[in-house]
C-alpha positions in Angstrom: -7.8 9.7 22.8 -4.2 8.6 22.5 -2.3 9.8 19.5 -0.6 7.5 17.1 2.8 7.9 18.7 1.3 7.3 22.2 -0.1 4.0 21.0 3.2 3.0 19.6 4.7 3.4 23.1 2.1 1.0 24.7 2.9 -1.9 22.5 4.5 -5.1 23.9 8.0 -5.8 22.8 8.6 -9.1 20.8 5.8 -11.7 20.2 2.4 -12.3 21.6 0.5 -15.6 21.1 -3.1 -16.5 21.6 -5.3 -19.5 20.5 -6.1 -18.4 16.9 -3.2 -16.1 16.1 -0.1 -14.2 17.1 1.5 -10.8 16.7 5.1 -9.6 16.6 6.5 -6.1 17.0 9.5 -6.0 14.5 12.2 -3.2 14.4 14.9 -3.3 11.7 17.8 -1.0 10.8 18.1 0.3 7.2 18.9 -2.6 4.8 17.4 -5.2 2.8 16.2 -8.8 3.0 13.9 -11.5 1.8 10.6 -12.6 3.5 8.1 -15.4 3.3 4.7 -15.5 5.2 3.9 -18.9 6.8 0.4 -17.8 7.5 -2.0 -15.2 6.3 -0.5 -12.0 7.8 -1.4 -8.3 8.1 1.0 -5.7 9.2 0.7 -2.3 10.6 3.4 0.2 9.6 4.7 2.3 12.6 7.3 4.4 10.9 7.1 6.1 7.5 9.1 4.5 4.8 9.1 6.8 1.7 12.2 5.1 0.3 10.8 1.6 0.4 11.3 -0.9 -2.4 9.8 -4.4 -2.9 10.0 -7.1 -5.4 7.0 -9.5 -5.0 7.2 -12.8 -6.8 9.6 -11.1 -9.1 13.2 -10.0 -9.3 12.2 -6.4 -10.3 12.1 -3.9 -7.4 9.3 -1.2 -7.4 9.1 1.7 -5.1 6.2 1.4 -2.7 6.2 4.2 -0.2 4.8 3.2 3.2 3.3 5.8 5.5 3.1 5.5 9.3 -0.3 4.0 10.0 -0.8 2.2 6.8 -0.8 -1.5 6.3 0.1 -4.6 4.3 -1.8 -7.8 3.9 0.0 -11.0 2.6 -1.6 -14.4 1.8 -0.1 -17.7 3.2 3.1 -18.7 1.3 3.7 -15.4 -0.3 7.3 -14.4 -0.6 9.6 -11.6 -2.0 12.3 -9.3 -1.1 12.5 -5.6 0.0 15.0 -2.7 0.6 14.5 0.2 3.0 16.5 3.3 3.7 15.3 4.3 7.1 14.7 2.5 10.4 11.6 0.1 9.9 9.2 -0.7 12.5 5.9 -2.6 12.2 3.5 -5.1 13.8 2.7 -8.2 11.9 -0.4 -10.2 12.9 -0.9 -13.8 11.8 -4.5 -15.2 11.9 -5.2 -19.0 11.7 -7.2 -20.3 8.6 -10.2 -21.3 10.7 -10.6 -18.0 11.9 -10.4 -16.4 8.4 -12.9 -18.9 7.1 -15.3 -18.1 9.9 -15.1 -14.4 9.1 -16.1 -15.1 5.6 -12.7 -14.9 3.9 -12.2 -17.2 1.0 -8.7 -18.5 1.4 -8.2 -19.7 -2.2 -9.0 -16.1 -3.3 -6.3 -14.7 -1.1 -3.4 -14.9 -3.7 -2.3 -11.2 -3.9 -0.9 -8.7 -1.5 -2.5 -5.3 -0.6 -0.8 -2.4 0.7 -1.8 1.1 1.5 -4.2 3.1 3.7 -6.1 1.2 6.4 -9.5 1.6 8.0 -8.9 3.3 11.4 -10.8 0.3 12.9 -8.3 -2.2 11.7 -5.5 0.0 13.0 -7.1 0.1 16.4 -7.8 -3.6 16.6 -4.0 -4.4 15.9 -3.0 -1.9 18.4 -5.2 -3.5 21.1 -4.1 -7.0 19.9 -0.3 -6.2 20.6 -0.8 -3.7 23.6 0.7 -4.4 27.0 -1.7 -6.2 29.5 -1.1 -7.0 33.0 -3.0 -10.1 32.7 -2.9 -12.3 29.6 -6.4 -12.6 28.3 -6.5 -15.1 25.4 -10.2 -15.0 25.1 -10.0 -11.1 24.6 -7.4 -11.5 22.0 -9.3 -14.4 20.4 -12.3 -12.1 19.9 -10.2 -9.2 18.6 -8.6 -11.5 16.1 -12.0 -12.6 14.9 -13.1 -9.1 14.6 -9.9 -8.2 12.7 -10.7 -11.1 10.2 -14.2 -9.8 9.8 -12.9 -6.3 8.8 -10.4 -7.8 6.5 -13.1 -9.8 4.8 -15.0 -6.6 4.2 -11.8 -5.0 3.0 -11.0 -7.9 0.5 -14.2 -7.3 -1.3 -13.6 -3.5 -1.9 -11.9 -2.2 -5.2 -8.1 -2.6 -4.9 -6.4 0.7 -5.1 -2.8 -0.5 -4.2 0.0 0.1 -6.7 1.5 -3.3 -6.5 -1.6 -4.8 -8.0 -1.9 -2.8 -11.3 -1.1 -4.0 -14.8 2.1 -2.6 -16.2 0.7 0.3 -18.1 -1.0 1.5 -15.0 2.1 0.8 -13.0 3.9 3.1 -15.2 1.4 5.8 -14.5 1.5 5.4 -10.9 5.3 5.4 -10.9 5.2 8.7 -13.1 2.7 10.3 -10.5 5.1 9.5 -7.6 8.0 11.0 -9.4 6.1 14.3 -10.3 4.0 15.1 -7.3 5.7 18.6 -7.1 4.8 19.4 -10.7 1.8 20.1 -12.9 0.4 16.7 -13.8 -1.9 16.8 -17.0 -4.5 14.2 -17.8 -3.4 14.1 -21.4 0.2 13.2 -20.3 -0.9 10.5 -18.0 -2.8 9.0 -21.0 0.2 9.1 -23.1 2.3 7.4 -20.4 -0.3 4.6 -20.4 -0.5 4.6 -24.2 -4.2 5.2 -24.2 -6.7 7.7 -25.3 -7.9 10.3 -22.6 -11.2 8.7 -22.7 -10.1 5.0 -22.3 -7.4 6.0 -19.8 -9.9 7.8 -17.5 -12.3 4.8 -17.6 -9.4 2.4 -17.1 -7.8 4.3 -14.3 -11.2 4.6 -12.3 -12.0 0.9 -13.0 -8.4 0.0 -11.6 -8.2 2.0 -8.4 -11.9 3.4 -7.7 -10.9 6.9 -8.1 -10.5 9.4 -10.8 -6.9 10.5 -11.8 -7.6 13.9 -10.2 -8.8 12.2 -6.8 -5.8 9.9 -6.8 -3.2 12.6 -7.4 -4.7 14.7 -4.7 -4.7 11.9 -2.2 -1.1 11.1 -2.9 0.0 14.7 -2.5 -1.6 14.9 0.8 -0.2 11.6 1.9 3.2 12.8 0.8 2.8 16.0 2.6 1.8 14.1 5.7 5.1 12.2 5.5 7.1 15.4 5.0 5.5 17.1 8.0 6.2 14.1 10.2 9.7 13.4 9.2 11.2 16.8 8.2 11.4 20.3 9.6 10.6 21.8 6.4 8.4 24.9 6.7 4.6 24.3 5.7 5.2 26.7 2.7 8.1 24.3 1.5 6.0 21.2 2.0 3.1 22.8 -0.1 5.6 23.4 -2.9 7.1 19.9 -2.8 3.6 18.3 -3.3 2.6 20.5 -6.1 0.6 23.3 -4.6 2.1 26.9 -5.2 -0.8 28.5 -3.4 -0.3 27.7 0.3 -3.9 28.7 1.2 -5.2 26.1 -1.3 -2.9 23.4 0.2 -4.0 24.3 3.8 -7.6 24.1 2.7 -7.2 20.7 0.9 -5.1 19.3 3.6 -7.8 20.1 6.1 -10.5 18.6 3.9 -8.6 15.4 3.7 -7.4 15.2 7.5 -9.8 17.5 9.4 -6.7 19.4 10.7 -4.3 22.0 9.6 -0.8 21.1 8.4 0.6 22.7 11.7 -1.8 20.9 13.8 -1.1 17.6 12.1 2.6 18.0 12.8 2.3 18.4 16.4 0.3 15.3 16.8 
């Protein structure tokens, strides 16, 4: 089994076209820019972007951290702008509408972007679509493209958990959580940020993202820890503190529950 970084090295430079879609490997220096998607597009992020900001159909930037191995999904015609402070590398895959419809996606319902964690199968399909091949096999990529569309159709019917899709009061809560991952985060204070009672906040939060506040905070802390482990040389004890765990043994235990490996093993991948 190849590691994520090994798979990155197997990708084809530039663009690859086949009959029902195309893919492009993009590398960008730190900066900012505008974008518009001419076709339905799903992207696989290859390098972590903790300081990534985006304005979707708006002139107000919001911080949307991107982890290596996560993804974005944009409908046709969607535009916006973004800023990033580190080198950015990703694979964008465009899929033709006929393929999306055949997979069960309702084009008229694809009006909002998604971003965040991705099903490992989707990640694997994207890697294979853009991997180097000695012989160009369009039929192989056509089949993979349809398989990707089927998986995305399933994903489109799942509860949305991305920050970019929340109403303003929930967006305030998510921004607060991102800023305070190293601190103690109390349910009552989150409810105050949302201007709701604890009871109504808990119900609204679970309805909005499919997780309880406690589950979401734990997930974000582990994801942030993964980013720190991959992009810094901080000792594991310091990473533990930076994501809100004073007890390193508890951090190690929770990290292993979420990733099935220890922090040190994850760092060496």
